[in-house]
N, CA, C, O and the ligand as a Tripos MOL2 file, in Angstrom:
@<TRIPOS>MOLECULE
protein
  273   271    69     0     0
PROTEIN
NO_CHARGES

@<TRIPOS>ATOM
      1 N           4.7330   -6.4870   18.9760 N.3       1 MET1
      2 CA          3.8490   -6.6290   18.1040 C.3       1 MET1
      3 C           2.7740   -5.5880   18.5720 C.2       1 MET1
      4 O           2.1190   -5.9680   19.5440 O.2       1 MET1
      5 N           2.4180   -4.1740   18.0030 N.am      2 SER2
      6 CA          1.6770   -3.2520   18.4440 C.3       2 SER2
      7 C           0.1890   -3.5060   17.9930 C.2       2 SER2
      8 O          -0.0340   -4.3160   17.0930 O.2       2 SER2
      9 N          -0.7110   -2.8970   18.5390 N.am      3 THR3
     10 CA         -2.0590   -2.9830   17.9840 C.3       3 THR3
     11 C          -2.1300   -2.0070   16.8140 C.2       3 THR3
     12 O          -1.5220   -0.9370   16.7890 O.2       3 THR3
     13 N          -3.0080   -2.5170   15.7450 N.am      4 PRO4
     14 CA         -3.0500   -1.7090   14.5850 C.3       4 PRO4
     15 C          -4.1110   -0.6910   15.0670 C.2       4 PRO4
     16 O          -5.1260   -1.0020   15.6900 O.2       4 PRO4
     17 N          -3.7170    0.7010   14.6640 N.am      5 THR5
     18 CA         -4.4790    1.9290   15.0560 C.3       5 THR5
     19 C          -4.9490    2.8660   13.8930 C.2       5 THR5
     20 O          -5.9780    3.5380   13.9660 O.2       5 THR5
     21 N          -4.2040    2.8540   12.9370 N.am      6 LEU6
     22 CA         -4.5340    3.6560   11.7810 C.3       6 LEU6
     23 C          -5.6760    3.1370   10.8770 C.2       6 LEU6
     24 O          -5.7540    1.9170   10.7340 O.2       6 LEU6
     25 N          -6.4290    3.8070   10.3490 N.am      7 PRO7
     26 CA         -7.2770    3.3830    9.1980 C.3       7 PRO7
     27 C          -6.4250    2.7730    7.9290 C.2       7 PRO7
     28 O          -5.3510    3.2390    7.5480 O.2       7 PRO7
     29 N          -6.9540    1.8900    7.4720 N.am      8 CYS8
     30 CA         -6.4190    1.3360    6.1510 C.3       8 CYS8
     31 C          -7.0810    2.1390    4.8680 C.2       8 CYS8
     32 O          -8.2970    2.2770    4.7310 O.2       8 CYS8
     33 N          -6.1560    2.6130    4.0130 N.am      9 PRO9
     34 CA         -6.8870    3.2220    2.8640 C.3       9 PRO9
     35 C          -7.5520    2.3320    1.8530 C.2       9 PRO9
     36 O          -8.2700    2.8000    0.9690 O.2       9 PRO9
     37 N          -7.2970    0.9600    1.9930 N.am     10 GLY10
     38 CA         -7.6900    0.0860    1.1250 C.3      10 GLY10
     39 C          -9.0520   -0.6400    1.6680 C.2      10 GLY10
     40 O          -9.6330   -1.3650    0.8610 O.2      10 GLY10
     41 N          -9.5020   -0.5220    2.7420 N.am     11 CYS11
     42 CA        -10.4730   -1.2560    3.2180 C.3      11 CYS11
     43 C         -10.8530   -0.8100    4.7090 C.2      11 CYS11
     44 O         -10.0290   -0.1240    5.3130 O.2      11 CYS11
     45 N         -12.0130   -1.1500    5.3140 N.am     12 PRO12
     46 CA        -12.5270   -0.4750    6.5170 C.3      12 PRO12
     47 C         -11.7580   -0.8200    7.7370 C.2      12 PRO12
     48 O         -12.0920   -0.4180    8.8520 O.2      12 PRO12
     49 N         -10.5480   -1.6970    7.4760 N.am     13 GLY13
     50 CA         -9.7700   -2.3870    8.4370 C.3      13 GLY13
     51 C          -8.8110   -1.2300    9.0620 C.2      13 GLY13
     52 O          -9.0290   -0.0250    8.9280 O.2      13 GLY13
     53 N          -7.7880   -1.7560    9.7180 N.am     14 ARG14
     54 CA         -6.7890   -0.9000   10.4290 C.3      14 ARG14
     55 C          -5.3920   -1.3950    9.9490 C.2      14 ARG14
     56 O          -5.2460   -2.5780    9.6450 O.2      14 ARG14
     57 N          -4.3820   -0.5210    9.8780 N.am     15 ARG15
     58 CA         -3.1450   -0.6330    9.6440 C.3      15 ARG15
     59 C          -2.2620   -0.3740   10.7160 C.2      15 ARG15
     60 O          -2.5220    0.4340   11.6080 O.2      15 ARG15
     61 N          -1.1530   -1.0880   10.6470 N.am     16 ASN16
     62 CA          0.0360   -0.4510   11.7020 C.3      16 ASN16
     63 C           0.5310    0.7180   11.3570 C.2      16 ASN16
     64 O           0.3540    1.0590   10.1880 O.2      16 ASN16
     65 N           1.1940    1.5340   12.1750 N.am     17 HIS17
     66 CA          2.0360    2.6970   11.9450 C.3      17 HIS17
     67 C           3.0820    2.3930   11.2620 C.2      17 HIS17
     68 O           3.7390    1.4300   11.6560 O.2      17 HIS17
     69 N           3.5360    3.1540   10.0130 N.am     18 GLY18
     70 CA          4.7240    2.6720    9.3800 C.3      18 GLY18
     71 C           4.2650    1.8200    8.1760 C.2      18 GLY18
     72 O           5.1070    1.6230    7.3000 O.2      18 GLY18
     73 N           3.1230    1.3290    8.0370 N.am     19 GLN19
     74 CA          2.7920    0.6130    6.9410 C.3      19 GLN19
     75 C           1.8140    1.2750    6.2150 C.2      19 GLN19
     76 O           1.0200    2.0560    6.7380 O.2      19 GLN19
     77 N           1.8350    0.9440    4.7880 N.am     20 TYR20
     78 CA          0.8180    1.6960    3.9210 C.3      20 TYR20
     79 C          -0.3740    1.1710    4.0820 C.2      20 TYR20
     80 O          -1.3110    1.9690    4.0630 O.2      20 TYR20
     81 N          -0.6730   -0.2410    4.2760 N.am     21 LEU21
     82 CA         -2.0320   -0.8280    4.1170 C.3      21 LEU21
     83 C          -1.8780   -1.8930    5.3480 C.2      21 LEU21
     84 O          -0.8190   -2.1910    5.9010 O.2      21 LEU21
     85 N          -3.1710   -2.3920    5.6440 N.am     22 CYS22
     86 CA         -3.2240   -3.5440    6.3600 C.3      22 CYS22
     87 C          -2.5310   -4.8410    5.8090 C.2      22 CYS22
     88 O          -1.9910   -4.9510    4.7090 O.2      22 CYS22
     89 N          -2.6460   -5.7740    6.7510 N.am     23 ARG23
     90 CA         -1.8630   -6.8770    6.1500 C.3      23 ARG23
     91 C          -2.6710   -7.7750    5.0780 C.2      23 ARG23
     92 O          -2.1780   -8.5810    4.2900 O.2      23 ARG23
     93 N          -3.7330   -7.5150    5.2050 N.am     24 THR24
     94 CA         -4.6760   -8.3710    4.2470 C.3      24 THR24
     95 C          -4.5290   -7.5270    2.8760 C.2      24 THR24
     96 O          -4.1650   -8.0990    1.8480 O.2      24 THR24
     97 N          -4.7750   -6.3840    2.8950 N.am     25 CYS25
     98 CA         -4.6300   -5.4770    1.5880 C.3      25 CYS25
     99 C          -3.2500   -5.6070    0.9390 C.2      25 CYS25
    100 O          -2.9990   -5.6790   -0.2640 O.2      25 CYS25
    101 N          -2.3880   -5.6230    1.9980 N.am     26 TRP26
    102 CA         -0.8430   -5.6360    1.5290 C.3      26 TRP26
    103 C          -0.7630   -7.0290    0.6110 C.2      26 TRP26
    104 O          -0.3290   -7.1070   -0.5380 O.2      26 TRP26
    105 N          -1.2700   -8.0380    1.3840 N.am     27 ARG27
    106 CA         -0.9740   -9.5130    0.6210 C.3      27 ARG27
    107 C          -1.7920   -9.4490   -0.8010 C.2      27 ARG27
    108 O          -1.5610  -10.2400   -1.7160 O.2      27 ARG27
    109 N          -2.6750   -8.5160   -0.8660 N.am     28 SER28
    110 CA         -3.6390   -8.6250   -2.2810 C.3      28 SER28
    111 C          -2.9610   -7.9630   -3.1840 C.2      28 SER28
    112 O          -3.4240   -7.9370   -4.3240 O.2      28 SER28
    113 N          -1.7460   -7.2920   -2.9040 N.am     29 LEU29
    114 CA         -1.1090   -6.5080   -4.0910 C.3      29 LEU29
    115 C          -0.0520   -7.3910   -4.7920 C.2      29 LEU29
    116 O           0.5620   -8.2980   -4.2300 O.2      29 LEU29
    117 N           0.0870   -7.0280   -6.0600 N.am     30 PRO30
    118 CA          0.9980   -7.9070   -6.9030 C.3      30 PRO30
    119 C           2.3930   -7.9380   -6.2830 C.2      30 PRO30
    120 O           2.9540   -6.9010   -5.9310 O.2      30 PRO30
    121 N           2.9700   -9.2120   -6.1500 N.am     31 ALA31
    122 CA          4.3580   -9.2060   -5.7290 C.3      31 ALA31
    123 C           5.2190   -8.2440   -6.1850 C.2      31 ALA31
    124 O           5.8640   -7.7640   -5.2530 O.2      31 ALA31
    125 N           5.5210   -7.7010   -7.4200 N.am     32 ASP32
    126 CA          6.4840   -7.0150   -7.8850 C.3      32 ASP32
    127 C           6.0210   -5.4710   -7.1340 C.2      32 ASP32
    128 O           6.9090   -4.7070   -6.7540 O.2      32 ASP32
    129 N           4.6690   -5.1440   -6.9840 N.am     33 THR33
    130 CA          4.3160   -3.9510   -6.5270 C.3      33 THR33
    131 C           4.8120   -3.7740   -5.0560 C.2      33 THR33
    132 O           5.4900   -2.8200   -4.6750 O.2      33 THR33
    133 N           4.3650   -4.8700   -4.2350 N.am     34 ARG34
    134 CA          4.9120   -5.0030   -2.9010 C.3      34 ARG34
    135 C           6.4840   -4.7380   -2.7090 C.2      34 ARG34
    136 O           6.9600   -4.0250   -1.8250 O.2      34 ARG34
    137 N           7.1270   -5.3570   -3.5780 N.am     35 GLY35
    138 CA          8.6130   -5.2350   -3.5500 C.3      35 GLY35
    139 C           9.0370   -3.6960   -3.7510 C.2      35 GLY35
    140 O           9.8560   -3.1150   -3.0390 O.2      35 GLY35
    141 N           8.3060   -3.0990   -4.8970 N.am     36 ARG36
    142 CA          8.8060   -1.6780   -5.1170 C.3      36 ARG36
    143 C           8.3160   -0.8430   -4.0610 C.2      36 ARG36
    144 O           9.0370    0.0920   -3.7120 O.2      36 ARG36
    145 N           7.0870   -1.0400   -3.4270 N.am     37 LEU37
    146 CA          6.7750   -0.2840   -2.2510 C.3      37 LEU37
    147 C           7.5460   -0.4120   -0.9700 C.2      37 LEU37
    148 O           7.5730    0.4460   -0.0870 O.2      37 LEU37
    149 N           8.2030   -1.6290   -0.9530 N.am     38 THR38
    150 CA          8.9840   -1.7950    0.1380 C.3      38 THR38
    151 C          10.4030   -0.9590    0.1920 C.2      38 THR38
    152 O          11.0140   -0.6670    1.2210 O.2      38 THR38
    153 N          10.7370   -0.6820   -1.0020 N.am     39 ARG39
    154 CA         12.0530    0.2380   -1.3620 C.3      39 ARG39
    155 C          11.8210    1.4230   -0.8080 C.2      39 ARG39
    156 O          10.8030    2.1010   -0.9440 O.2      39 ARG39
    157 N          12.9850    1.7270   -0.0400 N.am     40 ARG40
    158 CA         12.8910    3.2680    0.6090 C.3      40 ARG40
    159 C          14.0630    3.9690   -0.2230 C.2      40 ARG40
    160 O          15.2340    3.8940    0.1470 O.2      40 ARG40
    161 N          13.6790    4.6300   -1.3350 N.am     41 ASP41
    162 CA         14.7720    5.4020   -1.7400 C.3      41 ASP41
    163 C          14.0030    6.7700   -2.3200 C.2      41 ASP41
    164 O          12.8500    7.0210   -1.9690 O.2      41 ASP41
    165 N          14.5880    7.4490   -3.0460 N.am     42 LYS42
    166 CA         14.2150    8.6800   -3.3380 C.3      42 LYS42
    167 C          12.8020    8.8560   -4.1520 C.2      42 LYS42
    168 O          12.1760    9.9130   -4.2220 O.2      42 LYS42
    169 N          12.4530    7.7060   -4.7090 N.am     43 ARG43
    170 CA         11.3090    7.6850   -5.5220 C.3      43 ARG43
    171 C          10.0500    6.8300   -4.7620 C.2      43 ARG43
    172 O           9.0580    6.3510   -5.3110 O.2      43 ARG43
    173 N          10.4140    6.7930   -3.3120 N.am     44 ALA44
    174 CA          9.5050    5.9360   -2.4080 C.3      44 ALA44
    175 C           8.2200    6.8970   -2.3380 C.2      44 ALA44
    176 O           7.1020    6.4020   -2.1900 O.2      44 ALA44
    177 N           8.3870    8.1240   -2.4360 N.am     45 VAL45
    178 CA          7.1950    9.1440   -2.1090 C.3      45 VAL45
    179 C           6.3670    8.9000   -3.4730 C.2      45 VAL45
    180 O           5.1670    8.6250   -3.4510 O.2      45 VAL45
    181 N           6.9350    8.9950   -4.3750 N.am     46 LEU46
    182 CA          6.2160    8.8430   -5.9110 C.3      46 LEU46
    183 C           5.4490    7.5920   -5.8240 C.2      46 LEU46
    184 O           4.2330    7.6760   -6.0000 O.2      46 LEU46
    185 N           5.9920    6.4040   -5.5690 N.am     47 ARG47
    186 CA          5.2790    5.2840   -5.5070 C.3      47 ARG47
    187 C           4.0350    5.1090   -4.5730 C.2      47 ARG47
    188 O           3.0770    4.3650   -4.7840 O.2      47 ARG47
    189 N           4.2510    6.0150   -3.3950 N.am     48 LEU48
    190 CA          3.1560    6.0460   -2.5200 C.3      48 LEU48
    191 C           2.1930    6.7290   -3.1800 C.2      48 LEU48
    192 O           1.0800    6.2030   -3.1960 O.2      48 LEU48
    193 N           2.3550    7.9240   -3.8130 N.am     49 GLN49
    194 CA          1.2400    8.5400   -4.4220 C.3      49 GLN49
    195 C           0.6990    7.8860   -5.4000 C.2      49 GLN49
    196 O          -0.5020    8.0850   -5.5850 O.2      49 GLN49
    197 N           1.3090    7.0750   -6.1620 N.am     50 GLN50
    198 CA          0.7820    6.1130   -7.0510 C.3      50 GLN50
    199 C          -0.4710    5.2210   -6.5280 C.2      50 GLN50
    200 O          -1.6040    5.0900   -6.9910 O.2      50 GLN50
    201 N           0.1890    4.6340   -5.3370 N.am     51 LEU51
    202 CA         -0.6050    3.7830   -4.5320 C.3      51 LEU51
    203 C          -1.8470    4.5070   -4.2110 C.2      51 LEU51
    204 O          -2.9320    4.0230   -4.5340 O.2      51 LEU51
    205 N          -1.7600    5.6450   -3.5910 N.am     52 GLN52
    206 CA         -2.7920    6.3690   -3.1390 C.3      52 GLN52
    207 C          -3.9310    6.6430   -4.1270 C.2      52 GLN52
    208 O          -5.1390    6.5420   -3.9090 O.2      52 GLN52
    209 N          -3.3000    7.0150   -5.2750 N.am     53 GLN53
    210 CA         -4.0990    7.5390   -6.5340 C.3      53 GLN53
    211 C          -4.8630    6.3740   -7.0770 C.2      53 GLN53
    212 O          -5.9490    6.6320   -7.5940 O.2      53 GLN53
    213 N          -4.4640    5.1390   -7.0370 N.am     54 ALA54
    214 CA         -4.9410    3.8490   -7.4600 C.3      54 ALA54
    215 C          -6.0430    3.6510   -6.3670 C.2      54 ALA54
    216 O          -7.2060    3.3890   -6.6760 O.2      54 ALA54
    217 N          -5.6610    3.7760   -5.2000 N.am     55 LEU55
    218 CA         -6.9420    3.3650   -4.2530 C.3      55 LEU55
    219 C          -8.0950    4.3330   -4.2270 C.2      55 LEU55
    220 O          -9.2470    4.0020   -3.9460 O.2      55 LEU55
    221 N          -7.6620    5.6980   -4.5750 N.am     56 ALA56
    222 CA         -8.7780    6.8220   -4.5580 C.3      56 ALA56
    223 C          -9.6450    6.3980   -5.8480 C.2      56 ALA56
    224 O         -10.8560    6.6180   -5.7990 O.2      56 ALA56
    225 N          -9.1140    5.8250   -6.9610 N.am     57 ALA57
    226 CA         -9.7590    5.5600   -8.0860 C.3      57 ALA57
    227 C         -10.4670    4.1360   -7.9800 C.2      57 ALA57
    228 O         -11.0770    3.6170   -8.9150 O.2      57 ALA57
    229 N         -10.3060    3.5680   -6.7090 N.am     58 ARG58
    230 CA        -10.8630    2.1440   -6.4110 C.3      58 ARG58
    231 C         -10.4750    1.1240   -7.4830 C.2      58 ARG58
    232 O         -11.2630    0.3610   -8.0420 O.2      58 ARG58
    233 N          -9.2370    1.2040   -7.6840 N.am     59 THR59
    234 CA         -8.4690    0.1270   -8.4280 C.3      59 THR59
    235 C          -8.3930   -1.0220   -7.7830 C.2      59 THR59
    236 O          -8.0000   -0.8790   -6.6250 O.2      59 THR59
    237 N          -8.6840   -2.4010   -8.1840 N.am     60 PRO60
    238 CA         -8.6200   -3.4080   -7.5460 C.3      60 PRO60
    239 C          -7.0020   -3.7370   -7.0270 C.2      60 PRO60
    240 O          -6.0430   -3.5880   -7.7840 O.2      60 PRO60
    241 N          -6.8730   -4.2230   -5.5600 N.am     61 LEU61
    242 CA         -5.5160   -4.2700   -5.1900 C.3      61 LEU61
    243 C          -4.7770   -5.2460   -6.0740 C.2      61 LEU61
    244 O          -3.5730   -5.1270   -6.3040 O.2      61 LEU61
    245 N          -5.4360   -6.0970   -6.5050 N.am     62 GLN62
    246 CA         -4.7940   -7.1170   -7.3610 C.3      62 GLN62
    247 C          -3.9360   -6.7000   -8.6880 C.2      62 GLN62
    248 O          -3.0820   -7.4240   -9.1980 O.2      62 GLN62
    249 N          -4.3090   -5.4210   -9.1490 N.am     63 ILE63
    250 CA         -3.7840   -5.0400  -10.5110 C.3      63 ILE63
    251 C          -3.1870   -3.6190  -10.2860 C.2      63 ILE63
    252 O          -2.8770   -2.9100  -11.2430 O.2      63 ILE63
    253 N          -3.0200   -3.1860   -8.8640 N.am     64 ILE64
    254 CA         -2.3650   -1.8000   -8.7910 C.3      64 ILE64
    255 C          -0.7770   -2.0210   -9.0090 C.2      64 ILE64
    256 O          -0.2550   -2.9800   -8.4400 O.2      64 ILE64
    257 N          -0.0210   -1.1930   -9.7870 N.am     65 ARG65
    258 CA          1.0420   -1.1580  -10.2150 C.3      65 ARG65
    259 C           1.8750    0.2530   -9.9000 C.2      65 ARG65
    260 O           1.2490    1.3070  -10.0100 O.2      65 ARG65
    261 N           3.0580    0.2780   -9.5710 N.am     66 VAL66
    262 CA          3.6650    1.6370   -9.2050 C.3      66 VAL66
    263 C           5.0850    1.6070   -9.9620 C.2      66 VAL66
    264 O           5.4440    0.5340  -10.4470 O.2      66 VAL66
    265 N           5.7760    2.5630  -10.0620 N.am     67 SER67
    266 CA          6.8210    2.6390  -10.8220 C.3      67 SER67
    267 C           8.1090    1.9410  -10.1010 C.2      67 SER67
    268 O           8.2340    1.8560   -8.8790 O.2      67 SER67
    269 N           9.0780    1.4390  -11.0960 N.am     68 PRO68
    270 CA         10.0980    0.6190  -10.6200 C.3      68 PRO68
    271 C          11.0290    1.4960   -9.6340 C.2      68 PRO68
    272 O          12.0040    0.9820   -9.0870 O.2      68 PRO68
    273 ZN         -6.9740   -2.8210    4.2930 Zn       69 ZN69
@<TRIPOS>BOND
     1     1     2 1
     2     2     3 1
     3     3     4 2
     4     3     5 am
     5     5     6 1
     6     6     7 1
     7     7     8 2
     8     7     9 am
     9     9    10 1
    10    10    11 1
    11    11    12 2
    12    11    13 am
    13    13    14 1
    14    14    15 1
    15    15    16 2
    16    15    17 am
    17    17    18 1
    18    18    19 1
    19    19    20 2
    20    19    21 am
    21    21    22 1
    22    22    23 1
    23    23    24 2
    24    23    25 am
    25    25    26 1
    26    26    27 1
    27    27    28 2
    28    27    29 am
    29    29    30 1
    30    30    31 1
    31    31    32 2
    32    31    33 am
    33    33    34 1
    34    34    35 1
    35    35    36 2
    36    35    37 am
    37    37    38 1
    38    38    39 1
    39    39    40 2
    40    39    41 am
    41    41    42 1
    42    42    43 1
    43    43    44 2
    44    43    45 am
    45    45    46 1
    46    46    47 1
    47    47    48 2
    48    47    49 am
    49    49    50 1
    50    50    51 1
    51    51    52 2
    52    51    53 am
    53    53    54 1
    54    54    55 1
    55    55    56 2
    56    55    57 am
    57    57    58 1
    58    58    59 1
    59    59    60 2
    60    59    61 am
    61    61    62 1
    62    62    63 1
    63    63    64 2
    64    63    65 am
    65    65    66 1
    66    66    67 1
    67    67    68 2
    68    67    69 am
    69    69    70 1
    70    70    71 1
    71    71    72 2
    72    71    73 am
    73    73    74 1
    74    74    75 1
    75    75    76 2
    76    75    77 am
    77    77    78 1
    78    78    79 1
    79    79    80 2
    80    79    81 am
    81    81    82 1
    82    82    83 1
    83    83    84 2
    84    83    85 am
    85    85    86 1
    86    86    87 1
    87    87    88 2
    88    87    89 am
    89    89    90 1
    90    90    91 1
    91    91    92 2
    92    91    93 am
    93    93    94 1
    94    94    95 1
    95    95    96 2
    96    95    97 am
    97    97    98 1
    98    98    99 1
    99    99   100 2
   100    99   101 am
   101   101   102 1
   102   102   103 1
   103   103   104 2
   104   103   105 am
   105   105   106 1
   106   106   107 1
   107   107   108 2
   108   107   109 am
   109   109   110 1
   110   110   111 1
   111   111   112 2
   112   111   113 am
   113   113   114 1
   114   114   115 1
   115   115   116 2
   116   115   117 am
   117   117   118 1
   118   118   119 1
   119   119   120 2
   120   119   121 am
   121   121   122 1
   122   122   123 1
   123   123   124 2
   124   123   125 am
   125   125   126 1
   126   126   127 1
   127   127   128 2
   128   127   129 am
   129   129   130 1
   130   130   131 1
   131   131   132 2
   132   131   133 am
   133   133   134 1
   134   134   135 1
   135   135   136 2
   136   135   137 am
   137   137   138 1
   138   138   139 1
   139   139   140 2
   140   139   141 am
   141   141   142 1
   142   142   143 1
   143   143   144 2
   144   143   145 am
   145   145   146 1
   146   146   147 1
   147   147   148 2
   148   147   149 am
   149   149   150 1
   150   150   151 1
   151   151   152 2
   152   151   153 am
   153   153   154 1
   154   154   155 1
   155   155   156 2
   156   155   157 am
   157   157   158 1
   158   158   159 1
   159   159   160 2
   160   159   161 am
   161   161   162 1
   162   162   163 1
   163   163   164 2
   164   163   165 am
   165   165   166 1
   166   166   167 1
   167   167   168 2
   168   167   169 am
   169   169   170 1
   170   170   171 1
   171   171   172 2
   172   171   173 am
   173   173   174 1
   174   174   175 1
   175   175   176 2
   176   175   177 am
   177   177   178 1
   178   178   179 1
   179   179   180 2
   180   179   181 am
   181   181   182 1
   182   182   183 1
   183   183   184 2
   184   183   185 am
   185   185   186 1
   186   186   187 1
   187   187   188 2
   188   187   189 am
   189   189   190 1
   190   190   191 1
   191   191   192 2
   192   191   193 am
   193   193   194 1
   194   194   195 1
   195   195   196 2
   196   195   197 am
   197   197   198 1
   198   198   199 1
   199   199   200 2
   200   199   201 am
   201   201   202 1
   202   202   203 1
   203   203   204 2
   204   203   205 am
   205   205   206 1
   206   206   207 1
   207   207   208 2
   208   207   209 am
   209   209   210 1
   210   210   211 1
   211   211   212 2
   212   211   213 am
   213   213   214 1
   214   214   215 1
   215   215   216 2
   216   215   217 am
   217   217   218 1
   218   218   219 1
   219   219   220 2
   220   219   221 am
   221   221   222 1
   222   222   223 1
   223   223   224 2
   224   223   225 am
   225   225   226 1
   226   226   227 1
   227   227   228 2
   228   227   229 am
   229   229   230 1
   230   230   231 1
   231   231   232 2
   232   231   233 am
   233   233   234 1
   234   234   235 1
   235   235   236 2
   236   235   237 am
   237   237   238 1
   238   238   239 1
   239   239   240 2
   240   239   241 am
   241   241   242 1
   242   242   243 1
   243   243   244 2
   244   243   245 am
   245   245   246 1
   246   246   247 1
   247   247   248 2
   248   247   249 am
   249   249   250 1
   250   250   251 1
   251   251   252 2
   252   251   253 am
   253   253   254 1
   254   254   255 1
   255   255   256 2
   256   255   257 am
   257   257   258 1
   258   258   259 1
   259   259   260 2
   260   259   261 am
   261   261   262 1
   262   262   263 1
   263   263   264 2
   264   263   265 am
   265   265   266 1
   266   266   267 1
   267   267   268 2
   268   267   269 am
   269   269   270 1
   270   270   271 1
   271   271   272 2
@<TRIPOS>SUBSTRUCTURE
     1 MET1         2 RESIDUE 1 A MET
     2 SER2         6 RESIDUE 1 A SER
     3 THR3        10 RESIDUE 1 A THR
     4 PRO4        14 RESIDUE 1 A PRO
     5 THR5        18 RESIDUE 1 A THR
     6 LEU6        22 RESIDUE 1 A LEU
     7 PRO7        26 RESIDUE 1 A PRO
     8 CYS8        30 RESIDUE 1 A CYS
     9 PRO9        34 RESIDUE 1 A PRO
    10 GLY10       38 RESIDUE 1 A GLY
    11 CYS11       42 RESIDUE 1 A CYS
    12 PRO12       46 RESIDUE 1 A PRO
    13 GLY13       50 RESIDUE 1 A GLY
    14 ARG14       54 RESIDUE 1 A ARG
    15 ARG15       58 RESIDUE 1 A ARG
    16 ASN16       62 RESIDUE 1 A ASN
    17 HIS17       66 RESIDUE 1 A HIS
    18 GLY18       70 RESIDUE 1 A GLY
    19 GLN19       74 RESIDUE 1 A GLN
    20 TYR20       78 RESIDUE 1 A TYR
    21 LEU21       82 RESIDUE 1 A LEU
    22 CYS22       86 RESIDUE 1 A CYS
    23 ARG23       90 RESIDUE 1 A ARG
    24 THR24       94 RESIDUE 1 A THR
    25 CYS25       98 RESIDUE 1 A CYS
    26 TRP26      102 RESIDUE 1 A TRP
    27 ARG27      106 RESIDUE 1 A ARG
    28 SER28      110 RESIDUE 1 A SER
    29 LEU29      114 RESIDUE 1 A LEU
    30 PRO30      118 RESIDUE 1 A PRO
    31 ALA31      122 RESIDUE 1 A ALA
    32 ASP32      126 RESIDUE 1 A ASP
    33 THR33      130 RESIDUE 1 A THR
    34 ARG34      134 RESIDUE 1 A ARG
    35 GLY35      138 RESIDUE 1 A GLY
    36 ARG36      142 RESIDUE 1 A ARG
    37 LEU37      146 RESIDUE 1 A LEU
    38 THR38      150 RESIDUE 1 A THR
    39 ARG39      154 RESIDUE 1 A ARG
    40 ARG40      158 RESIDUE 1 A ARG
    41 ASP41      162 RESIDUE 1 A ASP
    42 LYS42      166 RESIDUE 1 A LYS
    43 ARG43      170 RESIDUE 1 A ARG
    44 ALA44      174 RESIDUE 1 A ALA
    45 VAL45      178 RESIDUE 1 A VAL
    46 LEU46      182 RESIDUE 1 A LEU
    47 ARG47      186 RESIDUE 1 A ARG
    48 LEU48      190 RESIDUE 1 A LEU
    49 GLN49      194 RESIDUE 1 A GLN
    50 GLN50      198 RESIDUE 1 A GLN
    51 LEU51      202 RESIDUE 1 A LEU
    52 GLN52      206 RESIDUE 1 A GLN
    53 GLN53      210 RESIDUE 1 A GLN
    54 ALA54      214 RESIDUE 1 A ALA
    55 LEU55      218 RESIDUE 1 A LEU
    56 ALA56      222 RESIDUE 1 A ALA
    57 ALA57      226 RESIDUE 1 A ALA
    58 ARG58      230 RESIDUE 1 A ARG
    59 THR59      234 RESIDUE 1 A THR
    60 PRO60      238 RESIDUE 1 A PRO
    61 LEU61      242 RESIDUE 1 A LEU
    62 GLN62      246 RESIDUE 1 A GLN
    63 ILE63      250 RESIDUE 1 A ILE
    64 ILE64      254 RESIDUE 1 A ILE
    65 ARG65      258 RESIDUE 1 A ARG
    66 VAL66      262 RESIDUE 1 A VAL
    67 SER67      266 RESIDUE 1 A SER
    68 PRO68      270 RESIDUE 1 A PRO
    69 ZN69       273 GROUP 0 **** ****
């Protein structure tokens, strides 16, 4: 278990390398959004962009959705 070092885009906290968000923010996402973001296929980059856009627009984590 490594020390979180990178800034979390969803809060002032820190996230682990290789994760999009810190543990607290990740748990705040809807379950289907988490499942989609966990999938690593050719649309993974698109989903990450959707997440980043939602965060930039200050969308509450609880209602953020990404493409299937
Ligand atoms: Zn966070």
